[in-house]
C-alpha positions as MATLAB code, in Angstrom:
seq = 'XXXXXXXXXXXXXXXXXXXXXXXXXXXXXXXXXXXXXXXXXXXXXXXXXXXXXXXXXXXXXXXXXXXXXXXXXXXXXXXXXXXXXXXXXXXXXXXXXXXXXXXXXXXXXXXXXXXXXXXXXXXXXXXXXXXXXXXXXXXXXXXXXXXXXXXXXXXXXXXXXXXXXXXXXXXXXXXXXXXXXXXXXXXXXXXXXXXXXXXXXXXXXXXXXXXXXXXXXXXXXXXXXXXXXXXXXXXXXXXXXXXXXXXXXXXXXXXXXXXXXXXXXXXXXXXXXXXXXXXXXXXXXXXXXXXXXXXXXXXXXXXXXXXXXXXXXXXXXXXXXXXXXXXXXXXXXXXXXXXXXXXXXXXXXXXXXXXXXXXXXXXXXXXXXXXXXXXXXXXXXXXXXXXXXXXXXXXXXXXXXXXXXXXXXXXXXXXXXXXXXXXXXXXXXXXXXXXXXXXXXXXXXXXXXXXXXXXXXXXXXXXXXXXXXXXXXXXXXXXXXXXXXXXXXXXXXXXXXXXXXXXXXXXXXXXXXXXXXXXXXXXXXXXXXXXXXXXXXXXXXXXXXXXXXXXXXXXXXXXXXXXXXXXXXXXXXXXXXXXXXXXXXXXXXXXXXXXXXXXXXXXXXXXXXXXXXXXXXXXXXXXXXXXXXXXXXXXXXXXXXXXXXXXXXXXXXXXXXXXXXXXXXXXXXXXXXXXXXXXXXXXXXXXXXXXXXXXXXXXXXXXXXXXXXXXXXXXXXXXXXXXXXXXXXXXXXXXXXXXXXXXXXXXXXXXXXXXXXXXXXXXXXXXXXXXXXXX';
ca = [
       0.637  -44.244  -96.141;
      -2.989  -43.809  -94.844;
      -4.960  -47.040  -94.479;
      -9.028  -47.642  -95.442;
     -10.115  -47.495  -92.348;
     -13.425  -48.774  -92.611;
     -12.196  -51.704  -95.528;
      -9.363  -52.462  -92.503;
     -12.473  -52.771  -89.655;
     -14.361  -54.983  -91.806;
     -11.610  -57.124  -92.654;
     -10.598  -57.103  -88.944;
     -13.982  -58.395  -88.048;
     -14.141  -61.013  -90.519;
     -10.932  -62.361  -89.150;
     -12.713  -61.890  -85.499;
     -15.576  -63.996  -86.115;
     -13.106  -66.499  -88.648;
     -11.722  -67.142  -84.908;
      -8.250  -65.541  -85.888;
      -7.993  -63.908  -83.008;
      -4.155  -62.482  -83.583;
      -5.103  -61.708  -87.163;
      -8.076  -59.475  -86.387;
      -5.712  -57.728  -83.534;
      -2.960  -56.962  -86.560;
      -6.074  -55.316  -88.183;
      -7.115  -53.530  -85.521;
      -3.846  -52.632  -84.362;
      -2.909  -51.003  -87.992;
      -6.749  -48.684  -87.318;
      -5.113  -47.746  -84.066;
      -1.193  -46.393  -84.801;
      -3.030  -44.770  -87.522;
      -6.037  -42.881  -86.088;
      -4.450  -43.412  -82.219;
      -7.540  -41.152  -80.981;
      -9.685  -43.471  -82.345;
     -10.430  -44.827  -78.258;
     -13.410  -47.348  -79.549;
     -11.417  -49.489  -82.318;
      -8.217  -48.981  -78.580;
     -11.012  -49.941  -76.417;
     -12.053  -53.221  -78.722;
      -7.824  -53.661  -78.861;
      -7.622  -53.913  -75.703;
      -9.847  -56.077  -74.853;
      -8.651  -57.867  -77.709;
      -5.054  -58.285  -76.290;
      -7.164  -59.673  -72.589;
      -8.552  -62.562  -74.637;
      -4.970  -63.131  -75.946;
      -3.588  -63.124  -72.663;
      -1.125  -60.316  -73.983;
      -1.636  -58.592  -70.076;
       0.714  -55.713  -70.793;
      -0.429  -54.369  -73.891;
      -4.364  -54.774  -73.096;
      -3.382  -52.334  -69.483;
      -1.280  -50.184  -72.338;
      -4.054  -49.874  -74.220;
      -6.822  -49.114  -71.763;
      -4.280  -46.781  -69.426;
      -3.847  -44.449  -72.851;
      -7.754  -44.470  -73.021;
      -8.466  -44.194  -69.189;
      -5.570  -40.745  -68.946;
      -7.120  -39.809  -71.579;
     -10.654  -39.759  -70.189;
      -9.606  -38.683  -66.954;
      -7.971  -35.631  -68.164;
     -10.708  -34.712  -70.177;
     -13.326  -34.844  -67.205;
     -14.881  -37.879  -67.205;
     -14.095  -39.298  -64.271;
     -16.615  -41.802  -63.833;
     -15.442  -43.865  -67.632;
     -11.804  -43.370  -66.260;
     -12.307  -44.817  -62.921;
     -14.528  -47.713  -65.105;
     -11.450  -48.232  -67.492;
      -9.035  -48.035  -64.071;
     -10.482  -50.797  -62.635;
     -10.899  -52.854  -65.734;
      -6.775  -52.013  -66.174;
      -6.829  -53.849  -61.953;
      -8.809  -56.182  -63.184;
      -5.818  -57.177  -65.211;
      -3.087  -55.936  -62.966;
      -3.616  -55.303  -59.306;
      -1.216  -54.097  -58.524;
      -0.133  -51.675  -61.041;
      -0.041  -48.315  -58.928;
      -1.006  -45.558  -61.736;
      -4.331  -47.309  -61.902;
      -4.161  -47.545  -57.967;
      -3.116  -44.260  -57.356;
      -5.762  -42.913  -60.443;
      -8.613  -44.297  -58.387;
      -7.493  -43.425  -55.288;
      -7.472  -39.572  -57.279;
     -11.106  -39.679  -58.572;
     -12.498  -41.359  -55.948;
     -10.770  -38.344  -53.455;
     -11.687  -35.893  -56.111;
     -15.700  -37.535  -55.576;
     -15.691  -38.052  -52.241;
     -15.443  -41.197  -52.089;
     -12.685  -41.047  -49.123;
     -13.144  -44.225  -47.904;
     -12.719  -45.673  -51.196;
     -10.122  -43.670  -52.107;
      -8.119  -44.439  -48.786;
      -8.664  -48.238  -49.579;
      -6.369  -47.940  -52.868;
      -3.700  -45.085  -51.523;
      -3.027  -47.866  -48.471;
      -2.489  -50.765  -51.731;
      -0.204  -48.709  -53.252;
       1.619  -47.876  -49.843;
       1.396  -51.663  -48.969;
       3.320  -52.656  -52.703;
       5.829  -49.915  -52.256;
       6.190  -50.799  -48.506;
       6.902  -54.578  -49.556;
       9.648  -53.671  -51.856;
      11.854  -51.141  -49.427;
      10.881  -47.802  -51.265;
      10.522  -45.833  -48.161;
      10.311  -42.380  -49.973;
       7.877  -43.891  -52.154;
       5.144  -44.827  -48.867;
       6.369  -41.266  -47.361;
       5.214  -40.418  -50.358;
       1.693  -42.033  -50.149;
       1.275  -41.488  -46.388;
       1.120  -36.917  -47.275;
      -1.234  -37.906  -49.745;
      -3.235  -39.552  -47.396;
      -2.749  -36.931  -44.960;
      -4.459  -34.705  -47.163;
      -7.559  -36.463  -47.737;
      -9.292  -35.482  -44.727;
      -8.354  -32.367  -42.440;
     -10.443  -34.180  -39.310;
      -7.991  -37.374  -39.779;
      -5.628  -35.757  -37.476;
      -3.415  -38.985  -37.043;
      -3.050  -38.959  -40.521;
      -2.154  -35.887  -40.906;
       0.620  -36.032  -37.944;
       2.041  -38.786  -40.515;
       1.608  -36.664  -42.929;
       4.034  -34.660  -41.301;
       6.333  -37.241  -40.330;
       6.723  -38.459  -43.929;
       7.486  -35.367  -44.898;
      10.438  -35.371  -42.602;
      12.046  -38.563  -43.248;
      11.963  -37.209  -47.409;
      14.027  -34.051  -46.042;
      10.947  -31.405  -45.341;
      11.530  -30.490  -41.838;
      10.282  -27.322  -42.836;
       7.175  -28.938  -44.454;
       6.875  -31.122  -41.473;
       6.528  -28.079  -39.012;
       4.616  -25.725  -41.171;
       1.882  -28.968  -40.957;
       2.573  -29.660  -37.101;
       2.052  -26.212  -36.672;
      -1.355  -26.576  -37.987;
      -2.663  -29.406  -36.879;
      -1.870  -27.997  -33.054;
      -3.374  -25.049  -33.385;
      -6.208  -27.029  -34.560;
      -6.692  -29.024  -32.300;
      -6.221  -26.376  -28.904;
      -9.010  -24.676  -30.665;
     -11.036  -28.201  -30.023;
      -9.833  -28.680  -26.457;
      -7.113  -30.875  -26.928;
      -4.433  -29.204  -25.448;
      -2.695  -32.330  -24.143;
      -2.453  -33.323  -28.157;
      -1.842  -30.337  -29.024;
       1.092  -30.564  -26.970;
       2.321  -33.633  -28.227;
       2.430  -32.384  -31.561;
       4.156  -29.347  -30.590;
       6.900  -30.862  -28.984;
       7.465  -33.198  -32.571;
       7.484  -29.684  -34.530;
       9.803  -28.860  -31.692;
      12.081  -32.236  -32.552;
      11.747  -31.148  -36.267;
      12.365  -27.382  -36.476;
      14.727  -27.131  -33.378;
      15.136  -23.640  -34.480;
      11.305  -22.018  -34.828;
      11.175  -19.908  -32.653;
       7.388  -19.756  -32.955;
       7.060  -23.917  -31.678;
       9.217  -22.628  -28.719;
       6.956  -19.959  -28.122;
       3.765  -21.999  -28.861;
       4.621  -24.735  -26.715;
       5.725  -22.890  -23.612;
       2.787  -21.062  -23.393;
       1.136  -24.129  -23.685;
       2.684  -25.600  -20.451;
       2.149  -22.880  -18.583;
      -1.805  -22.856  -19.567;
      -1.439  -26.360  -18.341;
       0.585  -25.835  -15.695;
       3.684  -27.915  -16.630;
       5.844  -25.237  -14.925;
       9.146  -27.806  -15.123;
       8.563  -28.484  -18.964;
       8.309  -25.304  -19.517;
      11.491  -24.541  -18.421;
      12.726  -27.273  -20.094;
      11.221  -25.652  -23.027;
      12.269  -22.464  -22.794;
      15.577  -21.791  -24.798;
      16.042  -17.718  -24.694;
      15.988  -15.178  -22.082;
      13.140  -13.497  -22.662;
      11.029  -16.953  -22.761;
      12.745  -17.883  -18.918;
      11.691  -13.748  -18.447;
       8.207  -14.839  -19.128;
       8.311  -18.109  -17.797;
       9.452  -16.104  -14.256;
       6.929  -13.601  -14.385;
       3.775  -16.665  -15.133;
       5.417  -18.222  -11.585;
       6.069  -14.682   -9.476;
       2.159  -14.300   -9.917;
       1.698  -18.139   -8.691;
       4.114  -17.157   -5.822;
       6.477  -20.085   -6.627;
       8.997  -17.376   -5.845;
      11.953  -19.915   -5.669;
      11.007  -21.263   -9.830;
      10.886  -17.798  -10.809;
      14.256  -16.772   -9.714;
      15.547  -19.791  -11.024;
      14.526  -19.224  -13.927;
      15.610  -15.782  -14.239;
      18.940  -17.350  -13.690;
      18.662  -19.074  -16.254;
      18.144  -16.465  -18.326;
      20.897  -15.140  -17.013;
      22.931  -18.089  -17.989;
      21.577  -17.520  -21.543;
      21.954  -13.700  -22.008;
      25.233  -12.920  -19.687;
      25.438   -9.586  -21.448;
      22.261   -8.552  -20.046;
      23.004   -6.232  -16.764;
      19.878   -4.565  -16.174;
      18.745   -8.505  -15.646;
      22.004   -9.101  -12.942;
      20.954   -6.425  -11.301;
      17.538   -7.607  -10.716;
      18.813  -10.953   -9.540;
      21.315   -9.024   -7.419;
      18.607   -7.856   -5.830;
      16.619  -10.522   -5.104;
      19.518  -12.098   -3.363;
      20.837   -9.408   -1.499;
      16.993   -9.018   -0.148;
      16.993  -12.794    0.800;
      20.408  -11.974    3.105;
      22.031  -14.204    0.192;
      25.150  -11.896   -0.319;
      27.638  -14.077   -2.139;
      25.409  -15.962   -4.946;
      24.394  -11.245   -5.428;
      27.857  -10.618   -5.811;
      28.426  -13.488   -8.406;
      25.537  -11.449  -10.655;
      26.702   -7.848   -9.795;
      30.035   -5.973  -10.070;
      31.642   -2.935   -9.683;
      33.185   -4.432  -13.458;
      29.487   -5.095  -14.629;
      28.364   -1.699  -13.440;
      30.078    0.149  -15.453;
      28.779    3.881  -15.044;
      25.598    2.845  -14.340;
      25.164    4.930  -11.308;
      21.360    2.809  -10.823;
      23.491   -0.874  -11.064;
      26.342    1.188   -8.691;
      23.802    1.934   -5.886;
      23.018   -1.864   -5.746;
      26.535   -2.939   -6.031;
      27.186   -0.788   -2.802;
      24.329   -2.605   -1.304;
      25.755   -5.461   -1.700;
      28.566   -4.524    0.157;
      27.428   -2.657    2.796;
      25.058   -6.462    3.232;
      28.646   -8.238    2.406;
      30.452   -6.927    5.287;
      32.289   -4.615    3.440;
      30.220   -1.403    5.239;
      32.565    0.753    4.385;
      33.610    0.398    0.688;
      29.759    0.159    0.327;
      29.110    3.655    2.154;
      32.515    5.685    0.055;
      30.754    4.452   -3.156;
      27.635    5.950   -2.150;
      28.894    8.913   -1.052;
      30.810    9.276   -3.985;
      27.588    8.950   -6.039;
      25.264   11.523   -3.485;
      28.389   13.762   -4.820;
      28.004   13.606   -8.083;
      23.779   13.544   -7.817;
      22.188   14.595   -4.649;
      19.164   13.234   -6.309;
      20.497   10.235   -5.672;
      20.134   10.385   -1.662;
      16.729    9.318   -2.222;
      18.247    5.886   -3.092;
      19.904    5.966   -0.907;
      18.289    6.487    1.463;
      15.968    3.990    0.950;
      18.839    1.309    1.069;
      19.138    2.814    5.202;
      15.170    2.165    5.750;
      15.962   -1.617    3.909;
      18.811   -2.220    5.982;
      16.467   -0.852    9.398;
      15.258   -3.967   11.127;
      17.853   -6.191    9.981;
      21.185   -4.213   10.915;
      20.682   -0.667   12.676;
      23.307    0.857   12.804;
      24.845    0.179    9.147;
      21.533    1.554    7.881;
      21.672    4.351   10.542;
      25.158    5.008    8.873;
      23.583    4.877    5.037;
      20.849    6.658    5.965;
      23.510    9.595    7.305;
      24.808   10.046    3.775;
      21.325   11.010    2.591;
      21.052   13.316    5.192;
      24.447   15.104    5.091;
      23.817   15.289    1.228;
      20.921   16.915    2.058;
      22.763   19.103    4.063;
      25.306   19.813    2.489;
      22.429   21.835    0.310;
      20.607   23.149    3.759;
      17.943   21.172    2.690;
      17.223   20.384    6.593;
      13.694   19.603    6.638;
      14.534   16.774    3.822;
      17.084   15.638    5.615;
      15.380   15.337    8.868;
      12.930   13.244    7.184;
      15.244   10.773    6.149;
      16.023   10.856    9.810;
      12.867   10.174   11.220;
      11.621    7.816    8.216;
      14.508    5.941    9.442;
      13.852    6.355   13.455;
      10.116    5.081   13.105;
      11.190    1.903   11.599;
      13.985    1.303   14.116;
      11.982    3.598   17.365;
      14.718    3.197   20.172;
      18.260    3.963   17.825;
      19.656    6.871   20.104;
      22.610    7.187   17.811;
      19.819    8.200   15.274;
      17.444   10.067   17.840;
      20.476   12.062   19.059;
      21.878   13.457   15.367;
      17.707   14.502   13.854;
      17.972   16.393   17.013;
      21.105   17.815   16.121;
      20.007   18.986   12.754;
      16.580   20.216   13.818;
      18.606   22.928   15.708;
      21.102   23.838   13.313;
      18.193   23.786   11.195;
      15.452   25.435   13.162;
      12.822   22.747   12.688;
      11.240   23.149   15.889;
       8.067   20.135   16.033;
      10.205   17.737   14.707;
      12.784   18.132   17.311;
      10.579   18.453   20.126;
       8.919   14.888   18.308;
      12.682   13.900   18.258;
      13.405   14.663   22.181;
      10.278   12.780   22.825;
      11.393    9.437   21.182;
      14.883    9.869   22.640;
      13.310    9.750   26.624;
      10.955    6.808   25.618;
      14.404    5.594   24.189;
      16.796    6.213   26.976;
      13.809    4.600   29.385;
      13.764    1.492   27.512;
      17.547    1.434   27.337;
      17.402    2.258   31.846;
      18.912    5.918   31.255;
      17.183    7.229   33.595;
      19.152   10.442   34.214;
      19.109   11.431   30.271;
      15.969   10.905   29.998;
      14.093   12.812   33.259;
      16.679   15.837   31.483;
      14.740   15.709   28.733;
      11.345   14.674   29.752;
      11.229   18.035   32.022;
      12.179   19.706   29.435;
       9.169   18.280   27.170;
       6.787   18.599   30.514;
       8.312   22.537   31.174;
       7.407   23.300   27.219;
       3.736   21.553   26.538;
       2.325   20.248   30.714;
      -0.317   20.150   29.096;
       0.713   16.900   27.406;
       0.118   13.681   28.778;
       2.460   11.671   27.285;
       4.521   13.889   27.965;
       3.777   13.823   32.406;
       3.645   10.112   31.713;
       7.376   10.597   30.408;
       7.908   12.961   33.165;
       6.508   10.033   35.809;
       8.916    7.044   34.238;
      11.647    8.922   34.318;
      11.103    9.585   37.835;
       9.665    5.791   39.281;
      12.983    4.172   37.017;
      15.063    6.831   39.009;
      13.780    5.873   42.664;
      11.268    8.375   43.048;
       9.643    6.875   46.091;
       6.788    9.972   44.955;
       6.706   10.541   41.544;
       3.322   12.194   41.533;
       4.391   14.939   44.261;
       7.749   15.523   42.310;
       5.793   16.730   39.011;
       3.121   18.794   41.322;
       6.156   20.457   42.580;
       7.550   21.383   39.348;
       4.196   22.151   38.020;
       3.115   24.329   40.914;
       5.835   26.749   39.762;
       7.814   26.383   43.716;
      11.353   24.844   42.026;
      13.763   25.935   39.011;
      11.903   23.678   36.173;
      13.790   25.765   33.194;
      12.000   24.857   29.969;
      12.392   27.180   26.386;
       9.357   29.959   27.328;
      10.634   30.075   30.914;
      14.452   30.134   31.150;
      13.882   34.242   30.375;
      11.354   34.540   33.036;
      13.467   33.431   35.871;
      16.483   35.311   34.883;
      14.708   38.540   35.272;
      13.029   37.600   38.462;
      14.803   39.436   41.426;
      17.201   36.974   43.431;
      16.370   37.293   47.307;
      20.324   39.129   47.218;
      18.890   41.730   44.752;
      15.892   42.382   47.183;
      16.214   44.903   49.930;
      18.029   43.889   53.559;
      14.970   45.790   55.497;
      12.746   44.284   58.199;
       9.446   43.073   56.430;
       6.944   45.866   55.964;
       4.434   46.156   59.486;
       1.135   43.467   59.016;
      -1.771   45.633   57.420;
      -4.957   44.864   58.160;
      -6.948   43.213   55.674;
      -9.833   45.930   54.187;
     -12.681   44.004   54.904;
     -14.796   42.692   51.787;
     -17.027   44.700   51.644;
     -15.472   47.543   52.699;
     -13.762   46.954   48.767;
     -17.020   47.024   47.690;
     -18.256   49.971   48.534;
     -14.678   51.660   47.473;
     -13.419   49.919   44.983;
     -15.541   50.925   41.491;
     -17.737   47.654   40.521;
     -15.967   46.569   37.225;
     -18.593   46.467   33.925;
     -19.512   43.193   33.604;
     -18.242   39.943   35.768;
     -16.809   36.915   34.482;
     -18.031   34.159   36.062;
     -16.544   32.590   38.902;
     -14.867   29.448   37.115;
     -13.177   29.039   41.407;
     -15.173   27.785   43.758;
     -14.350   28.560   47.259;
     -12.998   25.487   49.380;
     -15.133   23.348   51.782;
     -14.780   24.047   55.335;
     -11.939   22.953   56.527;
     -13.487   20.154   58.771;
     -15.510   18.515   55.276;
     -13.308   15.890   53.677;
     -13.164   14.956   50.138;
     -12.739   11.647   49.551;
      -8.914   10.338   49.148;
      -7.721    9.394   45.905;
      -4.353   10.046   45.767;
      -1.681   12.607   46.643;
      -1.748   16.271   46.794;
      -0.424   19.449   47.269;
       0.093   20.214   50.519;
      -1.335   24.460   51.437;
       0.884   27.291   50.713;
       2.177   28.918   54.260;
       0.344   32.125   54.683;
       1.877   34.885   53.893;
       3.191   37.287   56.940;
       3.379   41.054   54.617;
       0.269   42.566   53.375;
      -1.547   42.098   50.923;
       0.090   42.758   46.924;
      -3.094   45.039   45.262;
      -3.261   42.070   42.692;
      -4.375   39.837   45.762;
      -7.368   42.102   46.653;
      -9.256   41.956   43.260;
     -11.843   39.454   42.239;
     -11.286   35.827   43.220;
     -13.054   34.969   39.545;
     -10.831   34.736   36.351;
     -11.238   33.403   33.079;
      -9.349   30.810   31.120;
      -6.946   31.761   28.251;
      -6.150   29.491   25.037;
      -2.906   28.237   26.716;
      -4.810   27.224   30.142;
      -3.328   24.311   32.010;
      -5.578   21.842   33.435;
      -3.591   20.921   36.562;
      -6.070   18.261   37.869;
      -6.491   16.188   33.995;
      -2.453   16.765   33.912;
      -1.847   15.574   37.689;
      -4.453   12.445   37.389;
      -7.446   12.234   40.176;
      -5.416   14.327   42.798;
      -7.696   14.856   45.985;
      -6.561   16.832   48.866;
      -5.753   14.644   52.163;
      -7.672   16.142   55.619;
      -6.000   19.407   56.473;
      -4.802   20.078   59.954;
      -6.048   23.219   62.141;
      -4.406   26.369   61.072;
      -2.823   27.904   63.494;
      -4.244   31.348   64.974;
      -3.116   33.927   62.612;
      -3.508   37.949   62.679;
      -7.538   39.437   62.172;
      -6.571   40.316   58.840;
      -5.294   37.354   57.611;
      -8.109   35.461   55.292;
      -9.240   32.028   56.803;
      -6.753   29.112   55.032;
      -9.949   27.167   53.467;
     -10.129   30.265   51.521;
      -7.062   29.288   48.723;
      -7.508   26.985   45.814;
      -6.334   24.026   46.091;
      -5.301   21.411   43.332;
      -7.454   19.380   44.217;
     -10.042   21.954   42.695;
      -9.483   21.832   39.264;
      -7.762   24.312   38.428;
      -6.793   25.902   35.199;
      -4.383   28.190   35.268;
      -2.431   30.657   31.524;
       0.335   30.307   32.774;
       1.935   32.221   29.852;
       0.318   35.341   30.126;
       0.331   35.281   34.786;
       4.178   35.029   33.909;
       4.537   37.682   31.663;
       2.843   40.062   33.999;
       4.811   38.361   36.867;
       8.376   39.462   35.724;
       6.352   43.091   34.460;
       5.602   43.001   38.470;
       9.168   42.095   40.131;
      10.637   44.822   37.552;
       8.465   47.473   39.001;
       8.837   46.154   42.519;
      12.691   46.214   41.766;
      12.351   50.179   40.547;
      10.415   50.853   44.493;
      12.653   48.781   46.431;
      13.574   51.297   48.780;
      10.238   52.446   49.580;
       9.644   50.137   52.930;
       6.190   50.419   52.857;
       5.779   49.663   49.389;
       3.792   46.699   48.572;
       5.640   43.071   48.392;
       6.125   41.682   44.457;
       3.891   38.489   43.658;
       6.985   35.654   43.840;
       7.010   33.772   40.347;
       7.457   30.395   42.834;
       4.448   30.803   44.888;
       1.282   29.022   43.227;
      -1.033   30.930   46.013;
       0.592   33.609   44.281;
      -0.417   32.624   40.901;
      -3.869   32.331   42.076;
      -4.220   35.501   43.503;
      -3.262   37.545   40.481;
      -4.882   35.672   37.991;
      -8.144   36.112   39.909;
      -6.807   39.749   39.342;
      -6.687   39.117   35.751;
     -11.235   38.236   36.017;
     -11.696   41.285   33.648;
      -9.810   40.603   30.784;
     -11.188   38.687   28.145;
      -9.939   35.470   27.222;
      -7.377   34.992   24.933;
      -9.389   31.098   23.534;
     -12.470   33.887   23.181;
     -10.204   36.445   20.560;
      -9.357   33.216   18.605;
     -12.758   32.060   17.832;
     -13.693   35.437   16.945;
     -10.890   35.296   14.785;
     -11.049   32.184   13.368;
     -15.201   32.945   12.495;
     -14.158   35.949   11.056;
     -12.097   34.379    8.802;
     -14.917   31.646    7.520;
     -16.642   34.939    6.740;
     -14.449   36.648    4.471;
     -13.891   32.620    3.115;
     -17.148   32.988    1.899;
     -17.380   36.395    1.039;
     -14.411   35.864   -1.404;
     -12.309   38.491    0.913;
      -9.245   35.747    1.014;
      -6.454   38.177    1.862;
      -8.452   39.239    5.155;
      -9.625   35.730    5.716;
      -5.450   34.444    6.252;
      -5.079   37.071    8.106;
      -8.189   36.405   10.590;
      -6.797   32.517   10.616;
      -3.650   33.248   10.796;
      -3.853   35.223   13.967;
      -6.617   32.288   15.310;
      -3.969   29.382   14.325;
      -1.710   30.946   17.369;
      -4.208   29.116   20.159;
      -3.232   25.558   20.413;
      -7.174   24.183   20.381;
      -7.659   25.980   17.323;
      -4.484   25.608   15.792;
      -5.815   22.397   13.544;
      -8.455   24.180   12.092;
      -7.272   27.220   11.470;
      -3.823   25.605   10.287;
      -5.942   23.052    8.422;
      -7.653   25.387    6.673;
      -5.032   28.099    5.490;
      -2.926   25.135    3.694;
      -6.106   24.288    1.675;
      -6.593   28.101    1.014;
      -2.707   28.421   -0.103;
      -3.128   25.327   -1.997;
      -6.267   26.188   -3.558;
      -3.930   29.776   -5.182;
      -1.224   28.054   -6.133;
       1.114   28.661   -3.392;
       2.220   25.617   -2.731;
       5.456   25.973   -0.150;
       3.436   27.399    1.983;
      -0.064   25.130    1.862;
       3.091   22.597    2.874;
       4.486   25.154    5.390;
       0.221   24.856    7.141;
      -0.200   21.622    6.383;
       2.548   20.268    8.865;
       1.537   23.199   11.446;
      -1.737   21.321   11.081;
      -0.197   17.897   11.652;
       1.673   19.224   14.716;
      -1.158   19.936   17.071;
      -4.159   17.283   18.104;
      -6.872   16.538   15.405;
     -10.319   17.059   17.127;
     -11.327   13.624   15.053;
      -9.199   10.196   13.824;
     -10.533   10.996   10.877;
      -9.708   14.606   10.523;
      -6.238   14.049   10.981;
      -5.817   11.147    8.312;
      -7.029   13.472    5.487;
      -5.139   16.094    6.566;
      -2.073   13.913    6.606;
      -3.483   12.144    3.245;
      -3.525   15.748    1.928;
      -0.048   16.856    3.149;
       1.883   13.696    1.498;
      -0.156   13.962   -1.927;
       1.270   18.190   -2.221;
       4.444   16.601   -1.264;
       4.338   14.201   -4.180;
       3.324   16.984   -5.948;
       6.154   19.144   -5.631;
       8.731   15.572   -6.044;
       9.605   15.246   -2.408;
       9.098   11.307   -2.515;
      10.736   10.602    0.423;
       9.222   13.064    2.080;
       5.468   12.086    0.469;
       6.615    8.470    1.586;
       7.691    8.696    4.977;
       3.961   10.536    5.257;
       2.192    7.810    3.924;
       3.489    4.734    5.466;
       2.789    6.181    8.999;
      -1.180    7.052    8.185;
      -1.201    2.938    7.125;
       0.523    2.142   10.333;
      -2.340    4.119   11.619;
      -4.984    4.616    9.239;
      -5.026    0.824    7.507;
      -5.904    1.176    4.024;
      -7.225    4.862    3.910;
      -8.652    6.183    0.487;
      -6.538    4.390   -2.473;
      -3.154    4.314   -0.069;
      -1.497    0.587   -0.514;
      -1.658    2.044   -4.409;
       0.088    5.040   -3.720;
       2.292    3.855   -1.675;
       3.331    1.140   -4.022;
       3.825    3.964   -6.382;
       5.958    6.070   -4.183;
       7.987    3.199   -3.210;
       8.628    2.150   -7.034;
       9.904    5.704   -7.229;
      11.881    5.356   -4.738;
      13.503    2.185   -5.789;
      14.424    3.493   -9.595;
      16.061    6.629   -8.140;
];
């Protein structure tokens, strides 16, 4: 039944004034119970309880009022009541916590922290660990800048069985520390997070990145646990030049990922490169390689380097038989083996070459062996095999270069006889090449020849047999001594004096300039600088008509500068000649080798062949003039004098070259090609003409023809080293565009050895090598 509130309050006040405290409390209690929301009466009742010493009842009334005010948002009034409660009962946790929350909401963090710490102490005192953890968590949320409290809060979460929350809080804390540059503190926090969440991949990755960033690779390796993490660590270690540690990290990756065959293959190759075949074999075998051609190629290399050469070669032959396109990878293995095990490397390279030959691709086969002998220059079996396949494939230019290398190899090995045979052939073919003459000289010296220069001069003079590809057919066509008439030689005929000859014979339209001066008188002595060729013996017979022509001649494009070949030879003082018939020319009128005579032997000997053939037909005529002898240098010179009116072949080639340039500028490309091809036959213009032909064909999209002409140009000497380097660079570029990676790589390596870091050569070599390694 409702009470009369006013009367009750008035009665309670009377009782209080009369000192009847308990009776007054009873009256106020009746009002509060009847109207709980009468906060003023409740507050008065709480004070009376406090005066009466009834603390618990006082706290109850004040708490009820403070909580209501707190909920209604009257925080200052609520805070005041909570403080009143704490004066009555200082260890009352509800009041402490509420006071702390109100202080925190008002930004009074120090006061809030004090209240929470008071609660924490009381809970710790009574052994309430979970309660302590809860307070620590709350403390960690008070101030974001209080990193220590935040870390304690995360640990507290782990204590109350919330590891995920602990890891989350610690990761957030580590990120903020890292952003502020406190890397060591961030690492410490992440390490603690890893203990709470060992399976959290993000924590490991961030911790690994942090260790790597600080260069603590030891701890980074301890932190890594997956194959990807170990691989990432290995990559950084490799960049830092710490190859051994990188390799160990990869081994850890293989340990945690035993099915990663690609990783095993990489490890196997790394240990193969180190020569550790036993360890390499641990990571890659036929069983683990399966049907993967690249892995099988690596297995074959491991077998070969480990001493199982026959097994490795058999596997390589099987692989190239299944797919000939794999021969580039096989060739690369052979090249890599070249320096450490030349014979084994040659066996491997030969597998690649045999595969190319089986497809009639002799050029690719030659490229494989050329690269091998570039790495092992004096490997005789490889050079012999290279020459053999060049003969079969008609690769003359490559064959000549291989012959030169083989001659050098024989000289280095002391095989003088073999070296001489090859050197003689090279000099006969290209006598203008000083390197060929020098090889010939070294071979003769190795044989113990006392005067090698005299032998060389004798060979070049044509007075002794000197067989070569170009000279052989000529010598066979010349009449032998047995085929000539056995009759007595014709009686000497008096030579027509020069003056009479000039009057009887019509003068030529234009007299070419004299390139051979008459020899000085016999008594004049040249300074002795070396051996000289002896003068040819005087001819007892009549002068050949060829010998009665002008004493002047022009040079052709194939002319030979004997002085430049033989060195600075000087003639020794000649003894006075024996008395001769009046018609005999004076001995000093004959040209000698020391006079820098340049001879076009290819033209002269062809004419000698014709003269000899004519002589064999008219031999019965006793008074017919004798043919010029192919083995007489004097006869060669006499014949050259008779060719004074012939237009120089070099002049014609130069005209063709100029016409080719003019046609090209006029847009007449077909006519330009024809003229340039004609000009390329002259050795002195071969580089310019052939390289220009290659560029024209390249611009027209005729890549095979462009490669062919670039290769021809590369076989001729370049006017300058820079032009030669540019030509090889363009040739390698064309080969790469056509997919001939091995040949392009071989040319780039050769160019790098000669020109260094020419243009983007290092980048190109790296790219080509990577393509080769991937097969």
